[in-house]
C-alpha positions as a Markdown table, in Angstrom:
| # | Residue | x | y | z |
|---|---|---|---|---|
| 1 | Met | -1.4 | 5.6 | -17.1 |
| 2 | Thr | -1.2 | 7.7 | -14.0 |
| 3 | Glu | 1.0 | 7.4 | -10.9 |
| 4 | Phe | 1.0 | 7.4 | -7.2 |
| 5 | Ile | 4.0 | 7.6 | -4.9 |
| 6 | Trp | 5.3 | 4.6 | -3.0 |
| 7 | Lys | 8.1 | 5.2 | -0.6 |
| 8 | Gly | 9.1 | 8.3 | -2.6 |
| 9 | Glu | 9.1 | 6.5 | -6.0 |
| 10 | Pro | 6.4 | 6.8 | -8.7 |
| 11 | Val | 4.3 | 3.7 | -9.4 |
| 12 | Thr | 2.1 | 3.7 | -12.5 |
| 13 | Phe | -1.4 | 2.2 | -12.4 |
| 14 | Leu | -4.3 | 1.5 | -14.6 |
| 15 | Glu | -7.7 | 3.1 | -14.1 |
| 16 | Gly | -9.6 | 1.2 | -11.5 |
| 17 | Glu | -6.5 | -0.7 | -10.3 |
| 18 | Thr | -5.9 | -1.3 | -6.6 |
| 19 | Ile | -2.8 | -0.1 | -4.8 |
| 20 | Ala | -1.7 | -3.7 | -4.2 |
| 21 | Ser | -2.2 | -4.7 | -7.8 |
| 22 | Ala | -0.2 | -1.8 | -9.1 |
| 23 | Leu | 2.6 | -2.4 | -6.5 |
| 24 | Arg | 2.8 | -6.1 | -7.4 |
| 25 | Arg | 2.9 | -5.3 | -11.1 |
| 26 | Ala | 5.7 | -2.9 | -10.4 |
| 27 | Gly | 7.7 | -5.6 | -8.6 |
| 28 | His | 7.0 | -4.5 | -5.0 |
| 29 | Glu | 6.1 | -7.7 | -3.1 |
| 30 | Cys | 7.0 | -6.5 | 0.4 |
| 31 | Leu | 4.7 | -3.7 | 1.8 |
| 32 | Gly | 6.8 | -3.0 | 4.9 |
| 33 | Arg | 6.2 | -4.6 | 8.3 |
| 34 | Ser | 2.9 | -5.7 | 9.9 |
| 35 | Ala | 2.0 | -4.7 | 13.4 |
| 36 | Asn | 3.6 | -7.9 | 14.7 |
| 37 | Gly | 6.8 | -7.3 | 12.8 |
| 38 | Gln | 6.3 | -9.8 | 10.0 |
| 39 | Ser | 6.6 | -8.9 | 6.4 |
| 40 | Ala | 3.4 | -7.1 | 5.1 |
| 41 | Arg | 2.3 | -8.3 | 1.7 |
| 42 | Tyr | -0.6 | -8.9 | -0.6 |
| 43 | Phe | -2.2 | -12.2 | 0.3 |
| 44 | Cys | -6.0 | -12.7 | 0.3 |
| 45 | Gly | -7.1 | -10.0 | -2.1 |
| 46 | Ile | -10.4 | -9.3 | -0.3 |
| 47 | Gly | -9.3 | -7.2 | 2.7 |
| 48 | Gln | -9.9 | -10.0 | 5.2 |
| 49 | Cys | -6.4 | -10.8 | 6.3 |
| 50 | Gln | -5.2 | -7.2 | 6.5 |
| 51 | Gly | -1.8 | -8.3 | 5.5 |
| 52 | Cys | -1.5 | -5.5 | 3.0 |
| 53 | Leu | -2.2 | -2.5 | 5.2 |
| 54 | Val | -0.7 | 0.8 | 3.9 |
| 55 | Ser | -0.9 | 4.4 | 4.9 |
| 56 | Thr | -2.3 | 6.9 | 2.5 |
| 57 | Gly | -2.1 | 9.9 | 4.8 |
| 58 | Asp | -5.9 | 10.0 | 5.1 |
| 59 | Gly | -6.1 | 8.6 | 8.6 |
| 60 | Ala | -6.2 | 5.0 | 9.6 |
| 61 | Pro | -4.3 | 2.4 | 7.5 |
| 62 | Val | -6.2 | 0.9 | 4.6 |
| 63 | Glu | -6.1 | -2.5 | 2.9 |
| 64 | Ala | -4.1 | -2.0 | -0.3 |
| 65 | Cys | -5.9 | -5.0 | -2.0 |
| 66 | Ile | -9.3 | -3.2 | -1.9 |
| 67 | Thr | -8.2 | 0.4 | -2.1 |
| 68 | Arg | -8.1 | 2.0 | -5.5 |
| 69 | Ala | -5.0 | 3.8 | -6.5 |
| 70 | Met | -5.4 | 7.6 | -6.9 |
| 71 | Pro | -3.2 | 10.0 | -8.9 |
| 72 | Gln | -0.4 | 11.6 | -6.9 |
| 73 | Arg | -1.5 | 9.9 | -3.6 |
| 74 | Ile | 1.5 | 9.3 | -1.3 |
| 75 | Val | 1.4 | 5.6 | -0.1 |
| 76 | Glu | 3.8 | 4.3 | 2.6 |
| 77 | Pro | 4.1 | 1.1 | 4.7 |
| 78 | Ala | 1.4 | 1.5 | 7.4 |
| 79 | Phe | 3.3 | 0.6 | 10.5 |
| 80 | Glu | 6.6 | 2.1 | 9.5 |
| 81 | Ser | 4.9 | 5.4 | 9.0 |
| 82 | Met | 3.1 | 5.1 | 12.4 |
| 83 | Met | 6.3 | 4.3 | 14.2 |
| 84 | Glu | 8.1 | 7.4 | 12.7 |
| 85 | Arg | 5.3 | 9.6 | 14.1 |
| 86 | Thr | 5.7 | 8.5 | 17.7 |
């Protein structure tokens, strides 16, 4: 297994696993806050609800449920990271 970094802590993942799946398996249900202040979380699993948006440092937030985990990628809650930059 390989790891990515979630909020400064390593999270292991299986080859082909999504960020959301690896986070859920590691016991991380809350993915920060959504744009409207509600708890961000894994919900639909197909990217439609955008309830699981995270920041990977590569630009715009991505849906964790459809984005494959990558080794050593730094993943943060999307809107908490954006608020810190302003």
